[in-house]
LOBAMI-430166 format. One record per residue: x negated, y, z negated of N, C-alpha, C, O in turn; residue in one letter. Coordinates in steps of 0.001 Angstrom, whole numbers, plus 500000, padded with zeros to 6 digits. Atoms other than C-alpha are relative to their C-alpha. Layout:
<recs>
XYZXYZXYZXYZA ...
</recs>
This chain:
<recs>
498936499039499691862955871903337619501367499332499825501568498197500257M 498691500572500298866563871369336515501090500782500727501413501909500352K 498913499367499257869296872181339016501286499209499780501279497978499761L 498696500646500094872998871479338535501041500934500605500736502064500987N 498929499215499378876325872714339841500162501347499311500385502364499968V 499739498784500759876636875283337068498975501096500269499342502234500563F 500973498922499799873345877116337437499866500406501468499409501509501766N 499984499616498581873620877026341237501117501020500245500928501984500986I 498898499040499896877000878791340962499582501341499412499903502393499964V 500475498768500644875392881325338611498992500718500898498996501947500982I 500967499405499068872552881867341115500729500692501151500362501798501547L 499210499405498920875098882505343878500649501295499506500713502287500232I 499406498796500582876825884978341548498990501127499896499324502284500147G 501052498988500105873525886790340968499682500608501362499498501819501489A 500299499523498642872846887018344702501110500915500508500838501958501102I 498892499176499521876326888361345451500050501322499230500408502352499802Q 500034498760500773875987890909342613498951500940500569499182502145500673A 501074499192499414872712892111344136500423500576501342500192501753501622L 499568499551498668874191892300347642501045501110499880500927502152500524I 498960498981500176877296894201346521499423501267499373499844502375499704F 500623498833500626875134896471344365499312500872501030499474502093501023G 500700499254498954872979897471347325500995500646500957500817501796501358V 498982499457499094876043897921349556500657501256499417500889502232500131L 499383498840500642877612900302347035499022501164499885499430502321499977H 500994498928500057874380902255346666499856500695501346499637501904501416L 500162499448498646874200902719350431501275500618500546501237501359501529L 498714499491499529877892903546350816500284501353499363500432501452498145N 499812498639500522878439907301350480501449500462499957501720501606499592N 498606499556499896882221907332350908500637500315498655501593501088498590R 499445499722501324882903907344347175499045500808499133499264500976497933K 500900499113500700879975909541346239499284499386498808498875498225498827G 500798500379501167878323909378342829500570498793499269499807497949498797V 499406501126500728880806906942341265499586498676500632499382497685499931S 500422501211499300879847904395343913498566499617499653498226498435499594N 501400500260500370876174904764342966499936499329498630499180498379498428K 499975500598501333876936904001339325500463498544500060499913497683499372F 499510501370499860878903900907340352498915499110500600498723497976500163L 501076500761499380876037899775342573498909499635499003498432498500498979G 501027500246501017873527900137339734500502499014498941499741498188498438L 499409500927500967875920898325337377499920498561500503499551497657499754L 500043501343499418876141895335339722498571499467500073498342498274499875L 501405500422499947872351895257340129499510499624498605498767498655498447I 500370500317501386871908895335336325500550498632499605499875497848498938A 499383501303500283874314892390336068499249498894500749499059497796500225I 500738500980499196872402890605338847498701499602499307498334498427499308A 501263500320500679869130890870336874500240499056498818499425498177498542T 499668500877501130870829889240333870500234498566500476499750497612499866S 499685501332499472872124886336335967498758499312500568498575498107500391S 501249500568499468868777885855337754499117499486498858498528498408498944F 500813500386501151867005885757334386500512498690499389499733497793499071S 499416501209500576869414883149333044499708498787500877499367497716500374F 500249501111499077869009881000336157498559499515499907498309498310499868F 501419500379500044865198881071335985499693499167498759498998498154498835V 500262500734501240865160879945332351500746498669499960500182497653499555F 499206501214500080867977877400332654499516498927500966499528497740500638D 500475500960498996866594875778335805498531499636499787497994498736500432S 501434500181500276863051875967334383499152500278501235498105499667501449R 500694499647498764861990877529337653498606500554499715497667500330500479L 501298499375500301859178879447335938498932498954499680497737499240499749E 500949501075500273857597876108334995499400499456501289498276498954501310K 500451500504498695857333875174338676499323501093500804498262500878501389V 500550498847499275856724878594340232499786501132499000500737501824498636Y 500297499019501054855013880894337746500396501424500385500765502221499522S 499664498649499554855669883992339876501489500314499798501885501479499746L 498562499784500178859411883468339385500309500633498647501436501062498400S 499802499400501317858908884759335837500399501473500111501072501998499224F 499666498575499843859232888325337186501517500206500084502017501291499785V 498550499893499889862928887591337790500702499902498646501927499983498564F 499396500020501332863442887297334043500090501408499409500639501607498325T 499888498605500460863097891071333723501418500498500268501913500391501390F 498611499576499857866555892535333112500185501471499626499311502102499032T 499581498648500400868331895877332710501322499903499253502227500712499461F 498727500259500685871028894528330410500433501154499110501631501372498924E 499649498871500860870862897553328107500502501212500797500921502211500213N 499466498923499162871853899748331073501464499756500353502139500653500858A 498632500359499610875178897936331553501034500910499336501938501417500000I 499047499153500728877027899899328838500103501403500564501200501828500928G 499945498644499449876061903411330042500526500050501430501248500979501792P 499559499996498601876671902472333687501515499811500113502152500403500983L 498540500151500028880220901308332894500644501345499700501583501769500374I 499455498708500450880883904606331119499920501053501107500913501716501405Y 500172498960498982879449906854333854500776499677501278501235500590501965F 499210500372498814881166904880336642501452500452499847502008501096500738Y 498597499642500213884631905345335137500160501507499821501114502095500332I 499908498551500239883966908922334005499957500770501309500762501677501525K 500116499315498708882878910025337477501183499664500908501636500506501684R 498868500427499182885687908034339104501237500845499695502008501184500593L 498813499260500429888289909957337079499795501508499945500765502260499847L 500263498559500103886575913354336982498923500410500995497733500203500757D 500938499592498959884987914755340134499088501130499542498030501352500132E 500800498874500466883675917726338165498787499555499191497868500339498955R 501108500488500825881356915531336106498704499990500799498649499486501921F 501320499952499367877700916136336935498990499288499101498842499627497927V 501006500751500762875000913694335832498726500825499920498196501251500946F 501208499202500206872018915547334324498916499164499325499146498014498952T 501120500725500621868639914574332880500313499640498556499805498641498047W 499638500303501380870144914708329388500796498693499926500656497922498977K 499233501246499965872538911921330357499064498795500166499339497703499668H 500933501118499756869573909823331471499376499487498698498894498355498644S 500537500429501292868421909717327823500801498838499420500286498064498613L 499152501088500490871322907350327165499536498640500517499976497595500039L 500528501251499452869434904776329216498682499592499327498052498620499744F 501265500303500681866433904797326831499934498593499407498836498046499301S 500089501385500507867425901377325328499424498998500998499116497862500638P 500643500882499014866061899922328573498580499662499544498016498641499938I 501338500263500535862738900190326751499981498668499244498969497968499232L 499903501277500716863941897238324651499910498851500999499266497838500724I 500088501026498954864408895217327859498540499789500411498102498660500637D 501408500079499595860796896034328768499181499252498944498361498394499271I 500724500653501093859491894976325338500309498504499980499409497682499806V 499594501409500001861471891724325494499299499245501133498832498122500943V 500662500635498855860041890952328939498525499731499686497990498673500015F 501422500151500345856501891509327639499800498876498975498882498066499107I 500143501040501035857028889302324554500253498606500561499699497626500061T 499718501302499397858399886510326757498789499416500713498769498233501052R 501225500492499367854956886268328328499192499129499039498232498468499433M 500673500836500983853887884574325111498786500626499364498025499956498666G 501187499314500524851297887180324191499997500053498466498956499912497825I 499908499790501444852595887652320638500546498792499235500764498879498027F 499529501202500669853829884146319873501513499860500017502238500819500282G 498569500305499921857244882480319680500839500766498983501960501179499280R 499230499324501047858305884110316410500351501431500395501485501874500210D 499770498613499566857910887644317783500996500019501160501884500870501214I 499082500086498860859668886630321009501428499776499524502363500408500015T 498672500301500547862582885198319024500620501241499366501799501527499575Y 499506498803500687862901888369316929500482501042501006501571501597500860V 499619498981499021862952890691319931501165499548500880501983500368501297F 498846500509499256865347888440321834501291500252499226502314500643499788N 498818499811500833867737888644318925500365501477499905501541501836499979K 499752498553500026867331892432318640500654500444501305501568501267501314I 499469499636498681868026892675322364501469499632500138502260500415500664N 498608500429499927871258890680322101500895500946499199501973501327499654I 499215499087500842872482892910319268500158501372500655501246501948500638Y 499922498671499373871639896130321122500928499980501218501652500943501468T 499108500119498836873431894890324256501456500000499550502289500702500123I 498626500089500496876565894011322284500469501338499442501590501768499717I 499643498694500575876537897317320367500193501024501118501152501797501101I 499936499043498893875885899300323556501294499843500797502007500819501029S 498792500227499204878688897682325567501248500324499193502206500878499733I 498854499695500850881084897972322613500229501506499902501356501982500044T 499905498537500134880330901682322139500469500645501297501365501489501285V 499666499356498731880529902574325826501368499577500537502051500368501187Y 498643500405499631883652900512326465501022500800499198502050501217499731L 499106499213500859885280902310323522500087501436500497501175502006500571S 500024498624499489884184905712324873500768500103501310501473501083501550A 499298500011498710885517904794328312501508499919499795502270500607500474T 498569500130500298888882903746326877500564501332499493501670501725499865I 499574498694500521889108907073325001500167501001501146501131501766501173I 499918499104498840888420908961328247501264499713500805501967500632501224I 498833500378499206891132907007330057501299500386499302502245500836499949M 498804499605500752893675907614327294500202501505500102501325501976500282I 499930498538499906892851911337327376500479500431501378501338501303501500Y 499603499656498634893167911497331158501468499682500234502192500456500859K 498610500398499825896453909636331060500929500951499242501995501321499735H 499195499087500818897765911886328284500154501355500682501209501985500614H 499957498709499304896890914968330321500551499863501421500514500812502204R 499436500271498669898517913368333394498961500175501094499282500469502246D 501151499955499110895055913395334979499810501372500647498860501567501405I 500147498604499591895601917108335748499705500178501494499089501164501899K 500200499865498561895543916476339479498578499760500464498279499939501644G 501398500164499621891830915668339410499774498719500786498877498642501625K 500114501259499275892311912124340641501380499414500202502274499640499387K 498684500566499777895193910226342133500247498783499115499337498265498468D 499603501108500849897086907464340391499298498710500397499081497838499556E 500667501205499525895362904841342527498666499801499283498337498692498862V 501299500080500675891964905644340999500166499648498526499381498879497973S 499768500272501418893383905586337478500370498527499792499860497879498879F 499592501402500117895039902195337994498826499060500259498698498019499615L 501174500817499707891835900816339498499060499994498787498551498942498400W 500851499907501185889819902073336507500567499148498864499827498502498122A 499328500777501053892370900457334202499749498503500200499468497785499240K 500251501420499711891968897076335930498548499626499678498277498574499100K 501421500268500241888178897313335752499727499859498510499048498923498090V 500259500013501436888169898081332023500658498795499322500038498150498476I 499304501144500612890757895425331091499261498698500285499051497891499380I 500711501234499639888916892685332979498612499961499366498111498891499022T 501308499939500652885598893883331539500104499635498526499254498920497995L 499790500308501413886954893702327997500192498496499809499619497901498896I 499766501454500076888189890136328597498688499237500202498387498293499471I 501280500651499713884825889144330086499031500165498835498305499234498485T 500889499719501122882959890777327203500366499147498782499489498646498078F 499554500842501122885058888926324629499584498543500211499227497841499265L 500444501362499674884253885668326430498506499871499712498043498842499219I 501439499978500285880576886616326172499745499825498501498874499052498102F 500151500094501455880932887068322393500303498580499523499595498029498680I 499601501352500406882699883715322064498891498990500289498565498158499443V 501005500985499624880009881798323922498599500337499482497661499560499664F 501266499654500643877208883632322121500063499806498488499069500012497792R 499813500061501456878608882986318651499000499057499328498570499301498201K 500934500951500611876305880010318070498618500622499818497846500205498955T 501299499334500097873326882292318609499891500769498689498816500884498101Y 499990499194501225874383884394315627500294499152498757499670499339497712F 499626500796501163875992881830313340498949498943499673498716498609498511L 501090500966500146873220879289313929500393498775499167499552498189498485E 499612501201500721875277876482312433499646498747500793499708497631500277H 500557501106499222873990874331315282499016500599501002499002501812501212R 501035499498499103871176874612317781500613500668501231501486500113501898K 499521499252498838871783877228320448499317499485501261498101499292501276Y 500560500438498728871314876054324033500479500905501116501519501551500995T 499619499172498852871418877837327387501311499525500607502075500320501155L 498762500547499438874228875506328457501242500630499355502318500636499954E 498870499340500663876450877326325927500530501176500808501685501575500656D 499636498799499244876482880262328359500577499712501383500971500642502086N 499486500322498666877632878386331480501383500610500267501565501282501283Y 498658499462499728881332879316331130500000501511500178500659502041501072P 500040498534499910880542882987330534499424500467501327500029501296502006F 500644499536498776878149883392333466500801499644501252500782500384502235Y 499164500370498855880478881547335825501194500947500116501528501399501212I 498877499048500001883435883745334813499503501387500403500180502108501136I 500589498703499650881161886796335083499727500081501499499889501140502104F 500250500034498552880225885728338628501284500254500777501280500945501796S 498694499779499361883918885633339549500383501466499880500893502057500832V 499676498576500213884380889118338038499182500884500935499704501832501522W 500875499218499126881399890466339981500486499930501442500510500937502149V 499500500164498631882774889031343222501257500834500204501412501502501226Y 498736499252499898886191890569342548499752501503500063500251502171500969W 500202498546500028884976894067341634499134500458501171499353501530501734I 500886499620498906882236894080344261500734500140501316500606501152502005G 499303499968498711884445893222347217501209500927499974501489501599500967I 498813499132500091887568895065345971499618501474500095500237502241500834S 500434498599499986885723898328345322499447500389501363499651501511501826A 500576499684498692883884898091348640501091500151501054501036501052501890Y 498889499923499043887076897433350606500735501329499854501170501915500846I 499299498733500237888650900504348981499292501178500664499918502191500977K 500745498890499402885887902654350455499981499956501526499685500962502170T 500071500096498536886114901350354029501371499846500650501522500030501857I 498640500125499465889852900727354390500895501021499310501100500922498100I 499150498997500606892135903719353813501216499362499333501832498456499893P 498823500489500709894869903066351242501237500697500551501319501926500564I 498797499441499426898242903545352808500833500651498909501180500009497918K 499292499238501017900094906200350878501212500665500643501070501487501548N 498783499455499401903715907050351649500075501509499855500599502202500727K 499979498557500198903275910515350179499170500695501064499580501733501583K 500836499400498966900433911252352618500695499989501350500523500908502151N 499264500058498747902663910125355477500989501169500079501197501752501144E 499063498871500046905189912751354370499253501307500200499698502171500956V 500771498767499906902501915444353967499483500241501414499355501384501855Y 500496499859498631901191914733357455501034500615500935500700501118502008N 498933499425499188904556915876358778500175501490499744500936502159500444K 499928498564500289904091919330357215499324500754501142498210500410501539V 500534499271498849903543921829360033498729500758499634498502501095498472S 501239499266500224900203923585360463500289501406499493499520501966498712E 499627498653500438901974926900359966500300500014498503499875500921497787K 499670500077501420903341925826356581498750499758499151498615500296498052D 501248500264500704899943924509355555499193501290499870498657501593498804V 500749498741500007898306927817356522500638501021499056499939501755498359A 499286499065500877900985929811354688499728499679498534499459500574497732T 500236500436501369900549927775351515498551500269499592498294500724498478C 501418499795500283896740927970351720499697501476499771498913501834498892A 500186498550500146896884931743352149500577500494498676499991501345498008T 499360499625501260899249932067349201499115499636498809499003500395497847E 500896500437501072896845930097347021498804500938499893498431501357498797V 501166499109500014893884932253348041500369501379499459499584501987498732R 499555498695500497895879935434347349500137499987498481499752500938497801N 499835500116501459896739934204343849498638499936499313498423500562498275I 501346500129500580893124933253343172499307501355499931498705501704498915I 500700498720499936891822936654344264500731501104499238500096501960498622E 499227498947500674894635938793342867499972499840498486499754500808497758R 499923500246501439894904937161339443498667499548499396498535499418498179E 501312500463500445891284936012339261500115498813499035499509498786497963K 499762501161500860892425932706337857498745499156499804498679498349498876I 501231500767500121888944931276338406499215500373498738498321499638498321Y 500668499593501235887828933201335302500485499195498800499871499214497733L 499460500848501051889968930838333244499355498620500105499611497902501072N 500691501301499918887802927767332461500943498802499916500557497682500252P 499037501097500156890942925703331774500971499883501175501861499034501154E 499065500008498872892689926414335094499942498655500722498862498093500906I 499936501298499324893841923261336896500837500094501269501539501078501505T 499206500093498778895378922236340177501492500066499672502270500700500385L 498601500034500415898647921612338359500503501399499646501637501754499968K 499623498635500374898681925169336969500294500851501230501286501578501269D 499819499210498781898291926713340416501211499518500781501950500321501350V 498841500570499303900864924352341921501302500548499408502251500839500135A 498804499459500656903390925576339356500231501459500368501374501908500451E 499886498588499644902648929189340300500643500196501372501322501194501613K 499429499863498654903640928561343911501153499018500226501585498798501358I 498831500892499955906454926099343077499831498829500965500682498582501819N 500210501198499187904977923023344705499383498920499114499125499151497932T 500578501100500788903550919683343599498472500024500103497929500487501105S 501470500065499941899857919147342731499516499168501184498493499475501796P 500401500864498894899729916379345339500055500734501345499148500613502169Q 499866499262498744900992918609348142498949501107500079498366501343501137L 501001498931500022898702921460347077498612499436500304497830500047501033L 501287500641499741895734919097347077499853499680501485498789499871502074S 500001500308498563896682917976350597499749501270500825498993501242501796Y 500147498733499284896918921619351748498554500494499942497988500885500963V 501376499515500160893513922579350360499014499157500798498106499682501443L 500903500884499252891815919541351852500190500133501506499233500014502271N 499710499870498563893533920052355217499529501339500556498947501401501638S 500276498652499494893045923815355526498568500455499711497887500974500595F 501329499523500394889835924551353609498924498916500053497735499203499922Y 500927501138499967888266921076353889499217499870498685498043499499498686K 500639500114501314887497921138350162501069499792498945502231500139499158K 499028500209501061889157920160346915500134501235499115499408502214499294N 499702498846500845890504922504344245498788500452499188498478501642499136F 501138499648500853887473922357341951498888500687500785498274501639500303N 501040499393499160885068923166344782500375501429500362499534502327500316T 499532498665499626887169926141345877499877500969498824499371502080498983L 500053499144501190887452927549342339498554500315499617498231501453499277I 501405499789500366883748927080341646499290500939500958498367501649500557N 500590499064499041882863928971344821500287501438499586499416502303499682E 499642498663500487884726931999343460499206500346498743498757501480498578Y 500764499755501227883001931617340101498543500323500310497941501172499653R 501388499739499613879591931532341788499861501413500560498915502128500230I 500041498647499436880360934695343762500131501055498907499474502095498960E 499828499079501123881508936405340557498698500089499193498291501170498769E 501260500018500740878315935343338809498922500796500740498171501548500120F 501018499315499201876144936660341662500140501515499915499150502244499981K 499780498548500148877738940090341281499580500473498607498911501496498461K 500229499568501381877486940246337506498543499867499564498061500685498780K 501357500250500475873962938842337089499036501105500422497992501284499795V 500865498900499569872475941803339012500563501356499594500003502400499930I 499369498769500487874796944360337385499420500325498617499450499486497716D 500631499604501265873066946278334576500977499982498828500546499917497676T 499001500033501074876339946284332596499976498681499234500459498587498106K 500004501325500627875741942634331842498597499581499538498340498402499293Y 501360500302500433872092942879330833499944499460498573498989498782498194D 499994500463501394873062942179327234500380498520499885500280497925498812H 499613501409500000874261938711328230498910499134500621498197499565501527L 500929500966499397872126935667328958500624499465501288501795499720501567S 499484500589498767872490933810332251501179499086499696502195499117500391I 498909500906500372874620931183330540501213500783499516502353500403499785L 498902499158500471876685933896328875500800500575501158502029500626501107G 499323499469498806877461935437332275500772498891500700501883499106501184I 499328501143499367878305931994333658501316499699499297502326499432499948A 498775500231500768880834931505330865501021501106500260502225500850500296F 499111498879499682882263934956331624500686499791501349501779500304501592E 499476500224498647882815933765335193500887498765500104501362498434501190C 499062501118499981884868930728334194499393498627499806500123497648499649G 500635501297500237882300927964333772500047499693498500499974500602497672F 500024500373501420882443926013330515498977498902499727498978498286498662N 501031501024500148879525923660331066498717500483500667498715500844501844S 501291499566499467875865924580331506499537499100501139499058499586502163K 500463500946498985875082921416333481500784500146501305500211500099502394S 499166499821498808878022921917335854499632501286500723499504501304501947T 500361498706499409877122925573336405498681499910500760498594500326501915F 501315500096499357873461924841337154500049499160501268499452499514502284N 499926500900498842874305921981339509500746500647501161500306500565502307A 499199499352498952876987923922341421499245501173500601499257501363501817V 500735498826499497874835927063341673498863499581500918498668500162501985F 501123500485499192871822925139342974500489499453501336499871499691502374K 499453500587498773873964923274345508500511501081500941500394500954502160K 499397498929499186875644926489346700498961500944500580499048501314501751T 500956498974499580872655928857346888498620499466500358497845500135501043T 501336500545499766869637926575347016498976500531499009497790500211499098G 500871499408501014868203928512344067500540499688498609501715499358498447L 499518500075501377868362928232340308500545501378499643500185502354500302T 499470498690500404870284931039338537498886500999499690498986502171500051P 501111499110500349866999932467337212499276500490501252498915501662501352Q 500658499618498746865409932434340668500834501025500756500295501983501309Q 499109499057499320868438934203342127499930501373499341499877502393500029F 500045498737500733868321936868339408498700500755500289498727501959500545K 501278499356499748864629937579339909499879500500501444499227501508501713L 500097499643498580865048937717343685500856501221500335500484502018501196K 499052498936499628868000940157343717500094501141498992500652502189499314H 499936498951501005867634942176340508499063501145500367497888500931500666K 500828498835499666866396945686341183499287500537498761498546501516498851K 
</recs>
């Protein structure tokens, strides 16, 4: 067994990634985005554990330790993408179709099996190399997609869907990830160029820097969920009287019901704020204070009620369920199905069969 300062630091990094990953999975204060971050940290932990086992030659001493060489490295790219996407867009709903993007994990499984030595060293080498390429391509593609999402959100001024704090945090995560990823490419270059023999020691700098990144994102993100961020604007909003809050909330509801703005799939918090001559931030505060729900939840509730009326109305028999949903303001099948199920406890089809005369 070969232990040194470097692989011990990497082992500590793997343990802290696992601990922070579990903590984020169990912490419900940030909802779904926190789950994606937790899974991301666990995927990173499996990579670090695998590296430690091989570098320290632990599997030569304790054969059972070989199970720790199983990784989910091909899940890192999609998890980065879904973490940032959900962080910036509360309306995003993860569906089974999205889970198909995690199918490259099958490559991780194949690589683990070949490492058992069943098919010989040549086959193991080939699949290891394929795995490295798929990981690099995956992270490159998903980092690029994430950057595009962030540019779009910034261009649209985030449309009141998330505060500036979340956007700045996402920006820090992506920038540091890009730097870390580039370091990974640099220290893996010998694996591809093969102008000299590749050794595990070539990866020490990368894994140590990655351990520092994991510690930073793990503890920073967790602290953000348990310690309220002091916001001067919120201090001002807290001084708004209950009467003014109620008046504003009533005005919003009147506009929603009178103009049926929920039928517009592009309606945003900013649009409604302009209608009542206030800021999106103040309107968001009013809705959360008075109705205990955000703008998207409130609008979707109206859309669901509209759908429930139309789906049992014979005038709309010529439309499919999805067609009626679109008529009611939804522009995404997955969002509609998820919101309807959460609101009624039934699928749209079940509701139609139960109430249609």
